[in-house]
C-alpha positions in Angstrom: 7.7 1.6 13.5 8.2 3.0 17.3 11.3 5.1 18.5 11.8 4.6 22.3 13.4 7.7 23.2 13.7 11.4 21.3 17.1 11.1 19.2 15.9 7.9 17.8 12.3 9.4 16.9 14.2 12.3 15.0 16.3 9.8 13.4 13.3 7.8 11.9 11.6 10.9 11.3 14.2 12.1 9.3 14.9 8.4 7.5 10.7 9.0 6.6 11.2 12.7 5.1 14.1 11.6 3.2 12.5 8.6 1.7 15.1 6.3 2.9 12.7 3.9 4.6 11.2 1.6 1.5 7.7 0.5 2.0 6.3 -2.4 0.2 2.0 -3.0 0.4 0.2 -5.7 -1.2 -3.3 -4.8 -2.3 -6.0 -6.8 -4.1 -7.9 -4.8 -6.8 -11.2 -4.9 -8.8 -10.3 -5.4 -12.3 -6.5 -5.6 -13.9 -4.3 -3.2 -15.3 -3.3 -3.8 -18.7 0.6 -3.9 -18.4 2.4 -5.8 -15.6 4.0 -2.9 -13.8 4.5 0.6 -14.1 4.6 4.0 -12.2 1.5 6.2 -10.9 2.1 9.8 -10.9 -0.9 11.8 -9.8 -0.5 14.6 -7.4 -3.2 14.3 -4.5 -5.4 17.3 -3.0 -8.1 16.9 -0.3 -11.5 16.5 -1.7 -12.5 19.3 0.5 -12.6 20.9 3.9 -15.4 19.2 5.2 -14.4 15.9 4.2 -11.0 15.9 6.4 -8.5 13.3 5.4 -10.3 12.3 1.9 -8.1 12.8 -0.9 -8.8 13.3 -4.9 -6.3 13.5 -7.6 -5.3 17.1 -8.0 -3.1 18.4 -11.1 -2.3 21.6 -8.5 -1.9 18.9 -5.0 1.3 17.6 -3.8 3.3 15.2 -6.0 2.7 11.5 -5.2 4.2 8.4 -7.1 3.6 5.0 -6.9 5.0 2.0 -8.0 3.2 -1.1 -8.9 3.7 -4.4 -10.0 1.5 -7.5 -10.9 2.0 -10.4 -8.9 -1.3 -12.5 -10.0 -4.4 -12.5 -11.9 -7.8 -14.1 -12.0 -11.2 -13.1 -13.6 -12.2 -10.4 -12.0 -9.5 -9.5 -9.3 -5.2 -8.8 -9.2 -2.9 -9.0 -6.6 -0.6 -6.1 -6.7 2.9 -4.9 -4.8 2.6 -1.4 -4.3 5.6 0.8 -3.4 4.5 4.5 -2.1 7.5 6.3 -3.5 6.3 9.4 -1.6 4.1 9.4 1.4 0.4 11.0 0.7 -2.4 10.4 3.0 -4.7 7.5 1.4 -2.1 7.7 -2.0 -2.0 3.9 -2.8 -5.6 4.0 -2.8 -6.4 7.1 -4.6 -3.9 5.9 -7.3 -5.2 2.4 -7.7 -8.8 4.1 -8.0 -7.7 7.0 -10.6 -6.5 4.0 -12.5 -9.8 2.2 -12.7 -8.7 -0.6 -10.5 -10.1 0.3 -7.0 -8.6 -1.9 -3.7 -11.3 -4.4 -2.9 -13.6 -3.4 0.2 -12.5 -0.1 -0.3 -15.6 1.8 0.9 -14.2 5.5 0.3 -12.6 5.4 -3.3 -13.9 2.2 -4.4 -17.2 0.8 -5.1 -17.6 -1.9 -1.8 -20.7 -1.0 0.0 -20.3 0.7 4.1 -20.9 -2.1 6.4 -21.6 -5.1 4.3 -18.8 -5.6 1.6 -15.3 -7.1 2.5 -12.6 -5.4 4.3 -10.6 -3.6 2.8 -7.7 -5.6 0.9 -4.6 -3.3 1.4 -1.8 -4.7 3.7 1.4 -2.8 4.5 4.0 -6.0 3.9 7.3 -5.4 4.3 9.7 -2.3 5.8 13.2 -1.6 5.2 15.1 0.9 7.7 18.7 1.5 7.4 19.2 2.7 10.9 22.8 2.4 10.9 25.5 2.4 7.7 27.6 0.1 9.2 25.0 -2.7 9.5 22.2 -4.2 7.4 19.3 -2.2 7.1 15.8 -3.9 9.5 13.6 -5.7 7.5 10.3 -6.6 8.5 8.1 -8.5 6.9 4.4 -8.9 7.6 2.0 -12.0 7.1 -0.9 -11.8 4.9 -3.8 -10.6 7.3 -6.9 -13.3 7.1 -9.1 -11.7 5.4 -7.2 -11.2 2.1 -5.9 -14.9 2.2 -8.5 -16.5 -0.2 -8.5 -13.6 -2.4 -4.6 -13.5 -2.8 -5.1 -17.6 -3.0 -7.2 -17.0 -6.0 -4.8 -14.7 -7.4 -1.5 -17.2 -7.0 -0.3 -16.5 -4.0 1.2 -19.6 -2.0 0.8 -18.6 1.4 3.9 -17.3 3.9 6.2 -20.4 4.4 7.7 -18.7 7.5 4.3 -17.5 9.1 3.0 -21.2 8.4 6.0 -22.9 10.1 5.1 -20.7 13.3 1.3 -21.6 13.4 
């Protein structure tokens, strides 16, 4: 999202801060959850001062909540829909890793080797922004990135019809 002027930027900041903006992500994970949906509530804190943005589960950290749902499965991977209810740094990556299903291609919190493995299989799929109370929210859906399409298809994804029509 981009605010074109100071007032718009302030409004977007308020919407993000109050949780009024809905965000949906897709992830391809290693392994599979035992159930089809749930909520992860694990507070997060910095791994250590030398690691900058790297995070970890920390019972004394900031609250972090993620809703998740399995969209498809295959032998060794699963496709999840993730909705962060809070906006912590690396929240989705840490939450998935802590649950025992790291995101495919995650070199920090997962098992992917640096440099030689697959790209991170985490995709900002949709954002819904309620800018005006008298109008429908703005909804933007991003097509699945090429590097994730094979894994998503293995889990049952049938493609993005609206994107395929435009290509």
